N, C-alpha and C positions, 0 to 999 in steps of 0.2 A: 556436171551439176547433178546433185542428188535431189530427188523430189519425193515428197510425201503428200498424198492427196487422200483425204478421208471425209466421209459424210455420214450423217445419221438423221433419222426422223424421230423426234421425241414428242411426247404428249404434253409439252410444256410451252410457254410463250417465248417469243424471241427475247423479250425483256428479261425473263428469268434466266435463260441460257447465257445471255450477254453478261449478266451480273456474275454468274459463276466463272465464266472465262476471264473476266476482268478482275476477279479476286485472286490475283496472282500469289499473294502472301499465303493463301490457304493451300496451294499446290502440294507442299511437303506432307500435308496431313492425309492425302489420298492418292498421290502419284509416287509410287515406290522409288523410282529413279531420281526424284527431285529431293535433294538433300536440304537445300535452302532456297528461299525466294525473297528478295528484298526490293522494295519500291524505293528508287533513288529520288524521284520527283513525280508529282502528279498535278495536272491541271484539269479543266473541264473537259477537254477533248484529246488529251495525251498523257502518257506516263512513260517514265523510264524505269526499267527494272533490271535486276541482275538475278540469274538463275544459276544454281550449282547443281549439275547432274552427276550422279555417282553410281558405279556398279563394279563389282569385283576388283575393288581397290583403285579403279580409275575414277578420277574426279576432274570435272572441268567447269569453269565458270564462263559465262558470257552475258552480255547486256544488250538490250534492245530498246528502241523507242517505238512505242505503240501509240498510233493515232487512231481515233475512232469517230464513228458517227453513231452516237448512242443507240443502242439496242438493234443496230443493223450490221455493223461492220467494224472490225479491228484490223489495222494494217501494222505489221512489225517490220522494223528495219534495224540492221546490225549497228551497235555502237562500238562494242569491243568483244573480242573473243578469238578462238582459234580458227576463224573462218576468213576466207578472202571475200566471201559474199554470203548474205543470208537475207531472205525476204520471205515474209509469210503473211497470211491473212485468214481471218475468220469471217464468216458471213452467217447471218441469222435471218431466215425468211419464214414468215407465217404461212402455213398451209391450212386453208380454211377447213375446219372440222377435224383436222388431224393433230395440229400442234405447230411445231417449228422444224424446219430443215436446217441443220447445222452443217456448215462445210468448213474444212480446215485444209489449207494449202501451205506447204513449206518447200522452199528451194534453197539449197545451200551448197557451198563448195568449201572444203577444208584447206587450210594452208598445208603445204607438203611436209610431211614428217611421219615417221613410223607410228608415234604415239597418236597422232591425229587420225590415222586410219582406224585405230581402235575407238577413238572418241567419235568418229563418224558413225560407227555401228551403234554406240550408245545413244547418239542423237536421233538416229532413225527409229530405234526401238522405243525411246521415250515419246517421240512424235506419234508413232503408230498407236501407242497406248493411250495418248492424251484424249482423244475424242471419246473412246470407251470409258475412260476414268471420269471425264466430265459428265457423261450421260449417266453413269452409275451414281455419281455424286448428286445429280439432279433427282434421281429416283429416291435417294436417301432424304433429301431435303424437301422436295415438293410433293411426293406421292402421299396421298391421304387415304 
């Protein structure tokens, strides 16, 4: 099982950060490895989305079902893709006087194939850059 764990403390509210992470369709505009992002369905507390990650001629699509507790937590579960397992979660916690602590955790295991070893590296790279990209996006949008 491959794991990615990232966190950041930002001078923005949990609501602001939740909104950015939940805006999956905007990912291709600021996350270089995300070629496309499509919402398949959305309700008050859940959405299903498909992401296409690409780098160096390698392209991979996968879809997740994301359930949320608005402005606090988003949990991701695999629907389809090159994984035998994928689970992830985001949490957003207010830190009095400082802003919000954002945490991102992802655990996945790839189906066995040579191509999927390469895709695994792409997923790890994109996941590691995701929190930084979200924080940079927050600076662009919310910094006044």
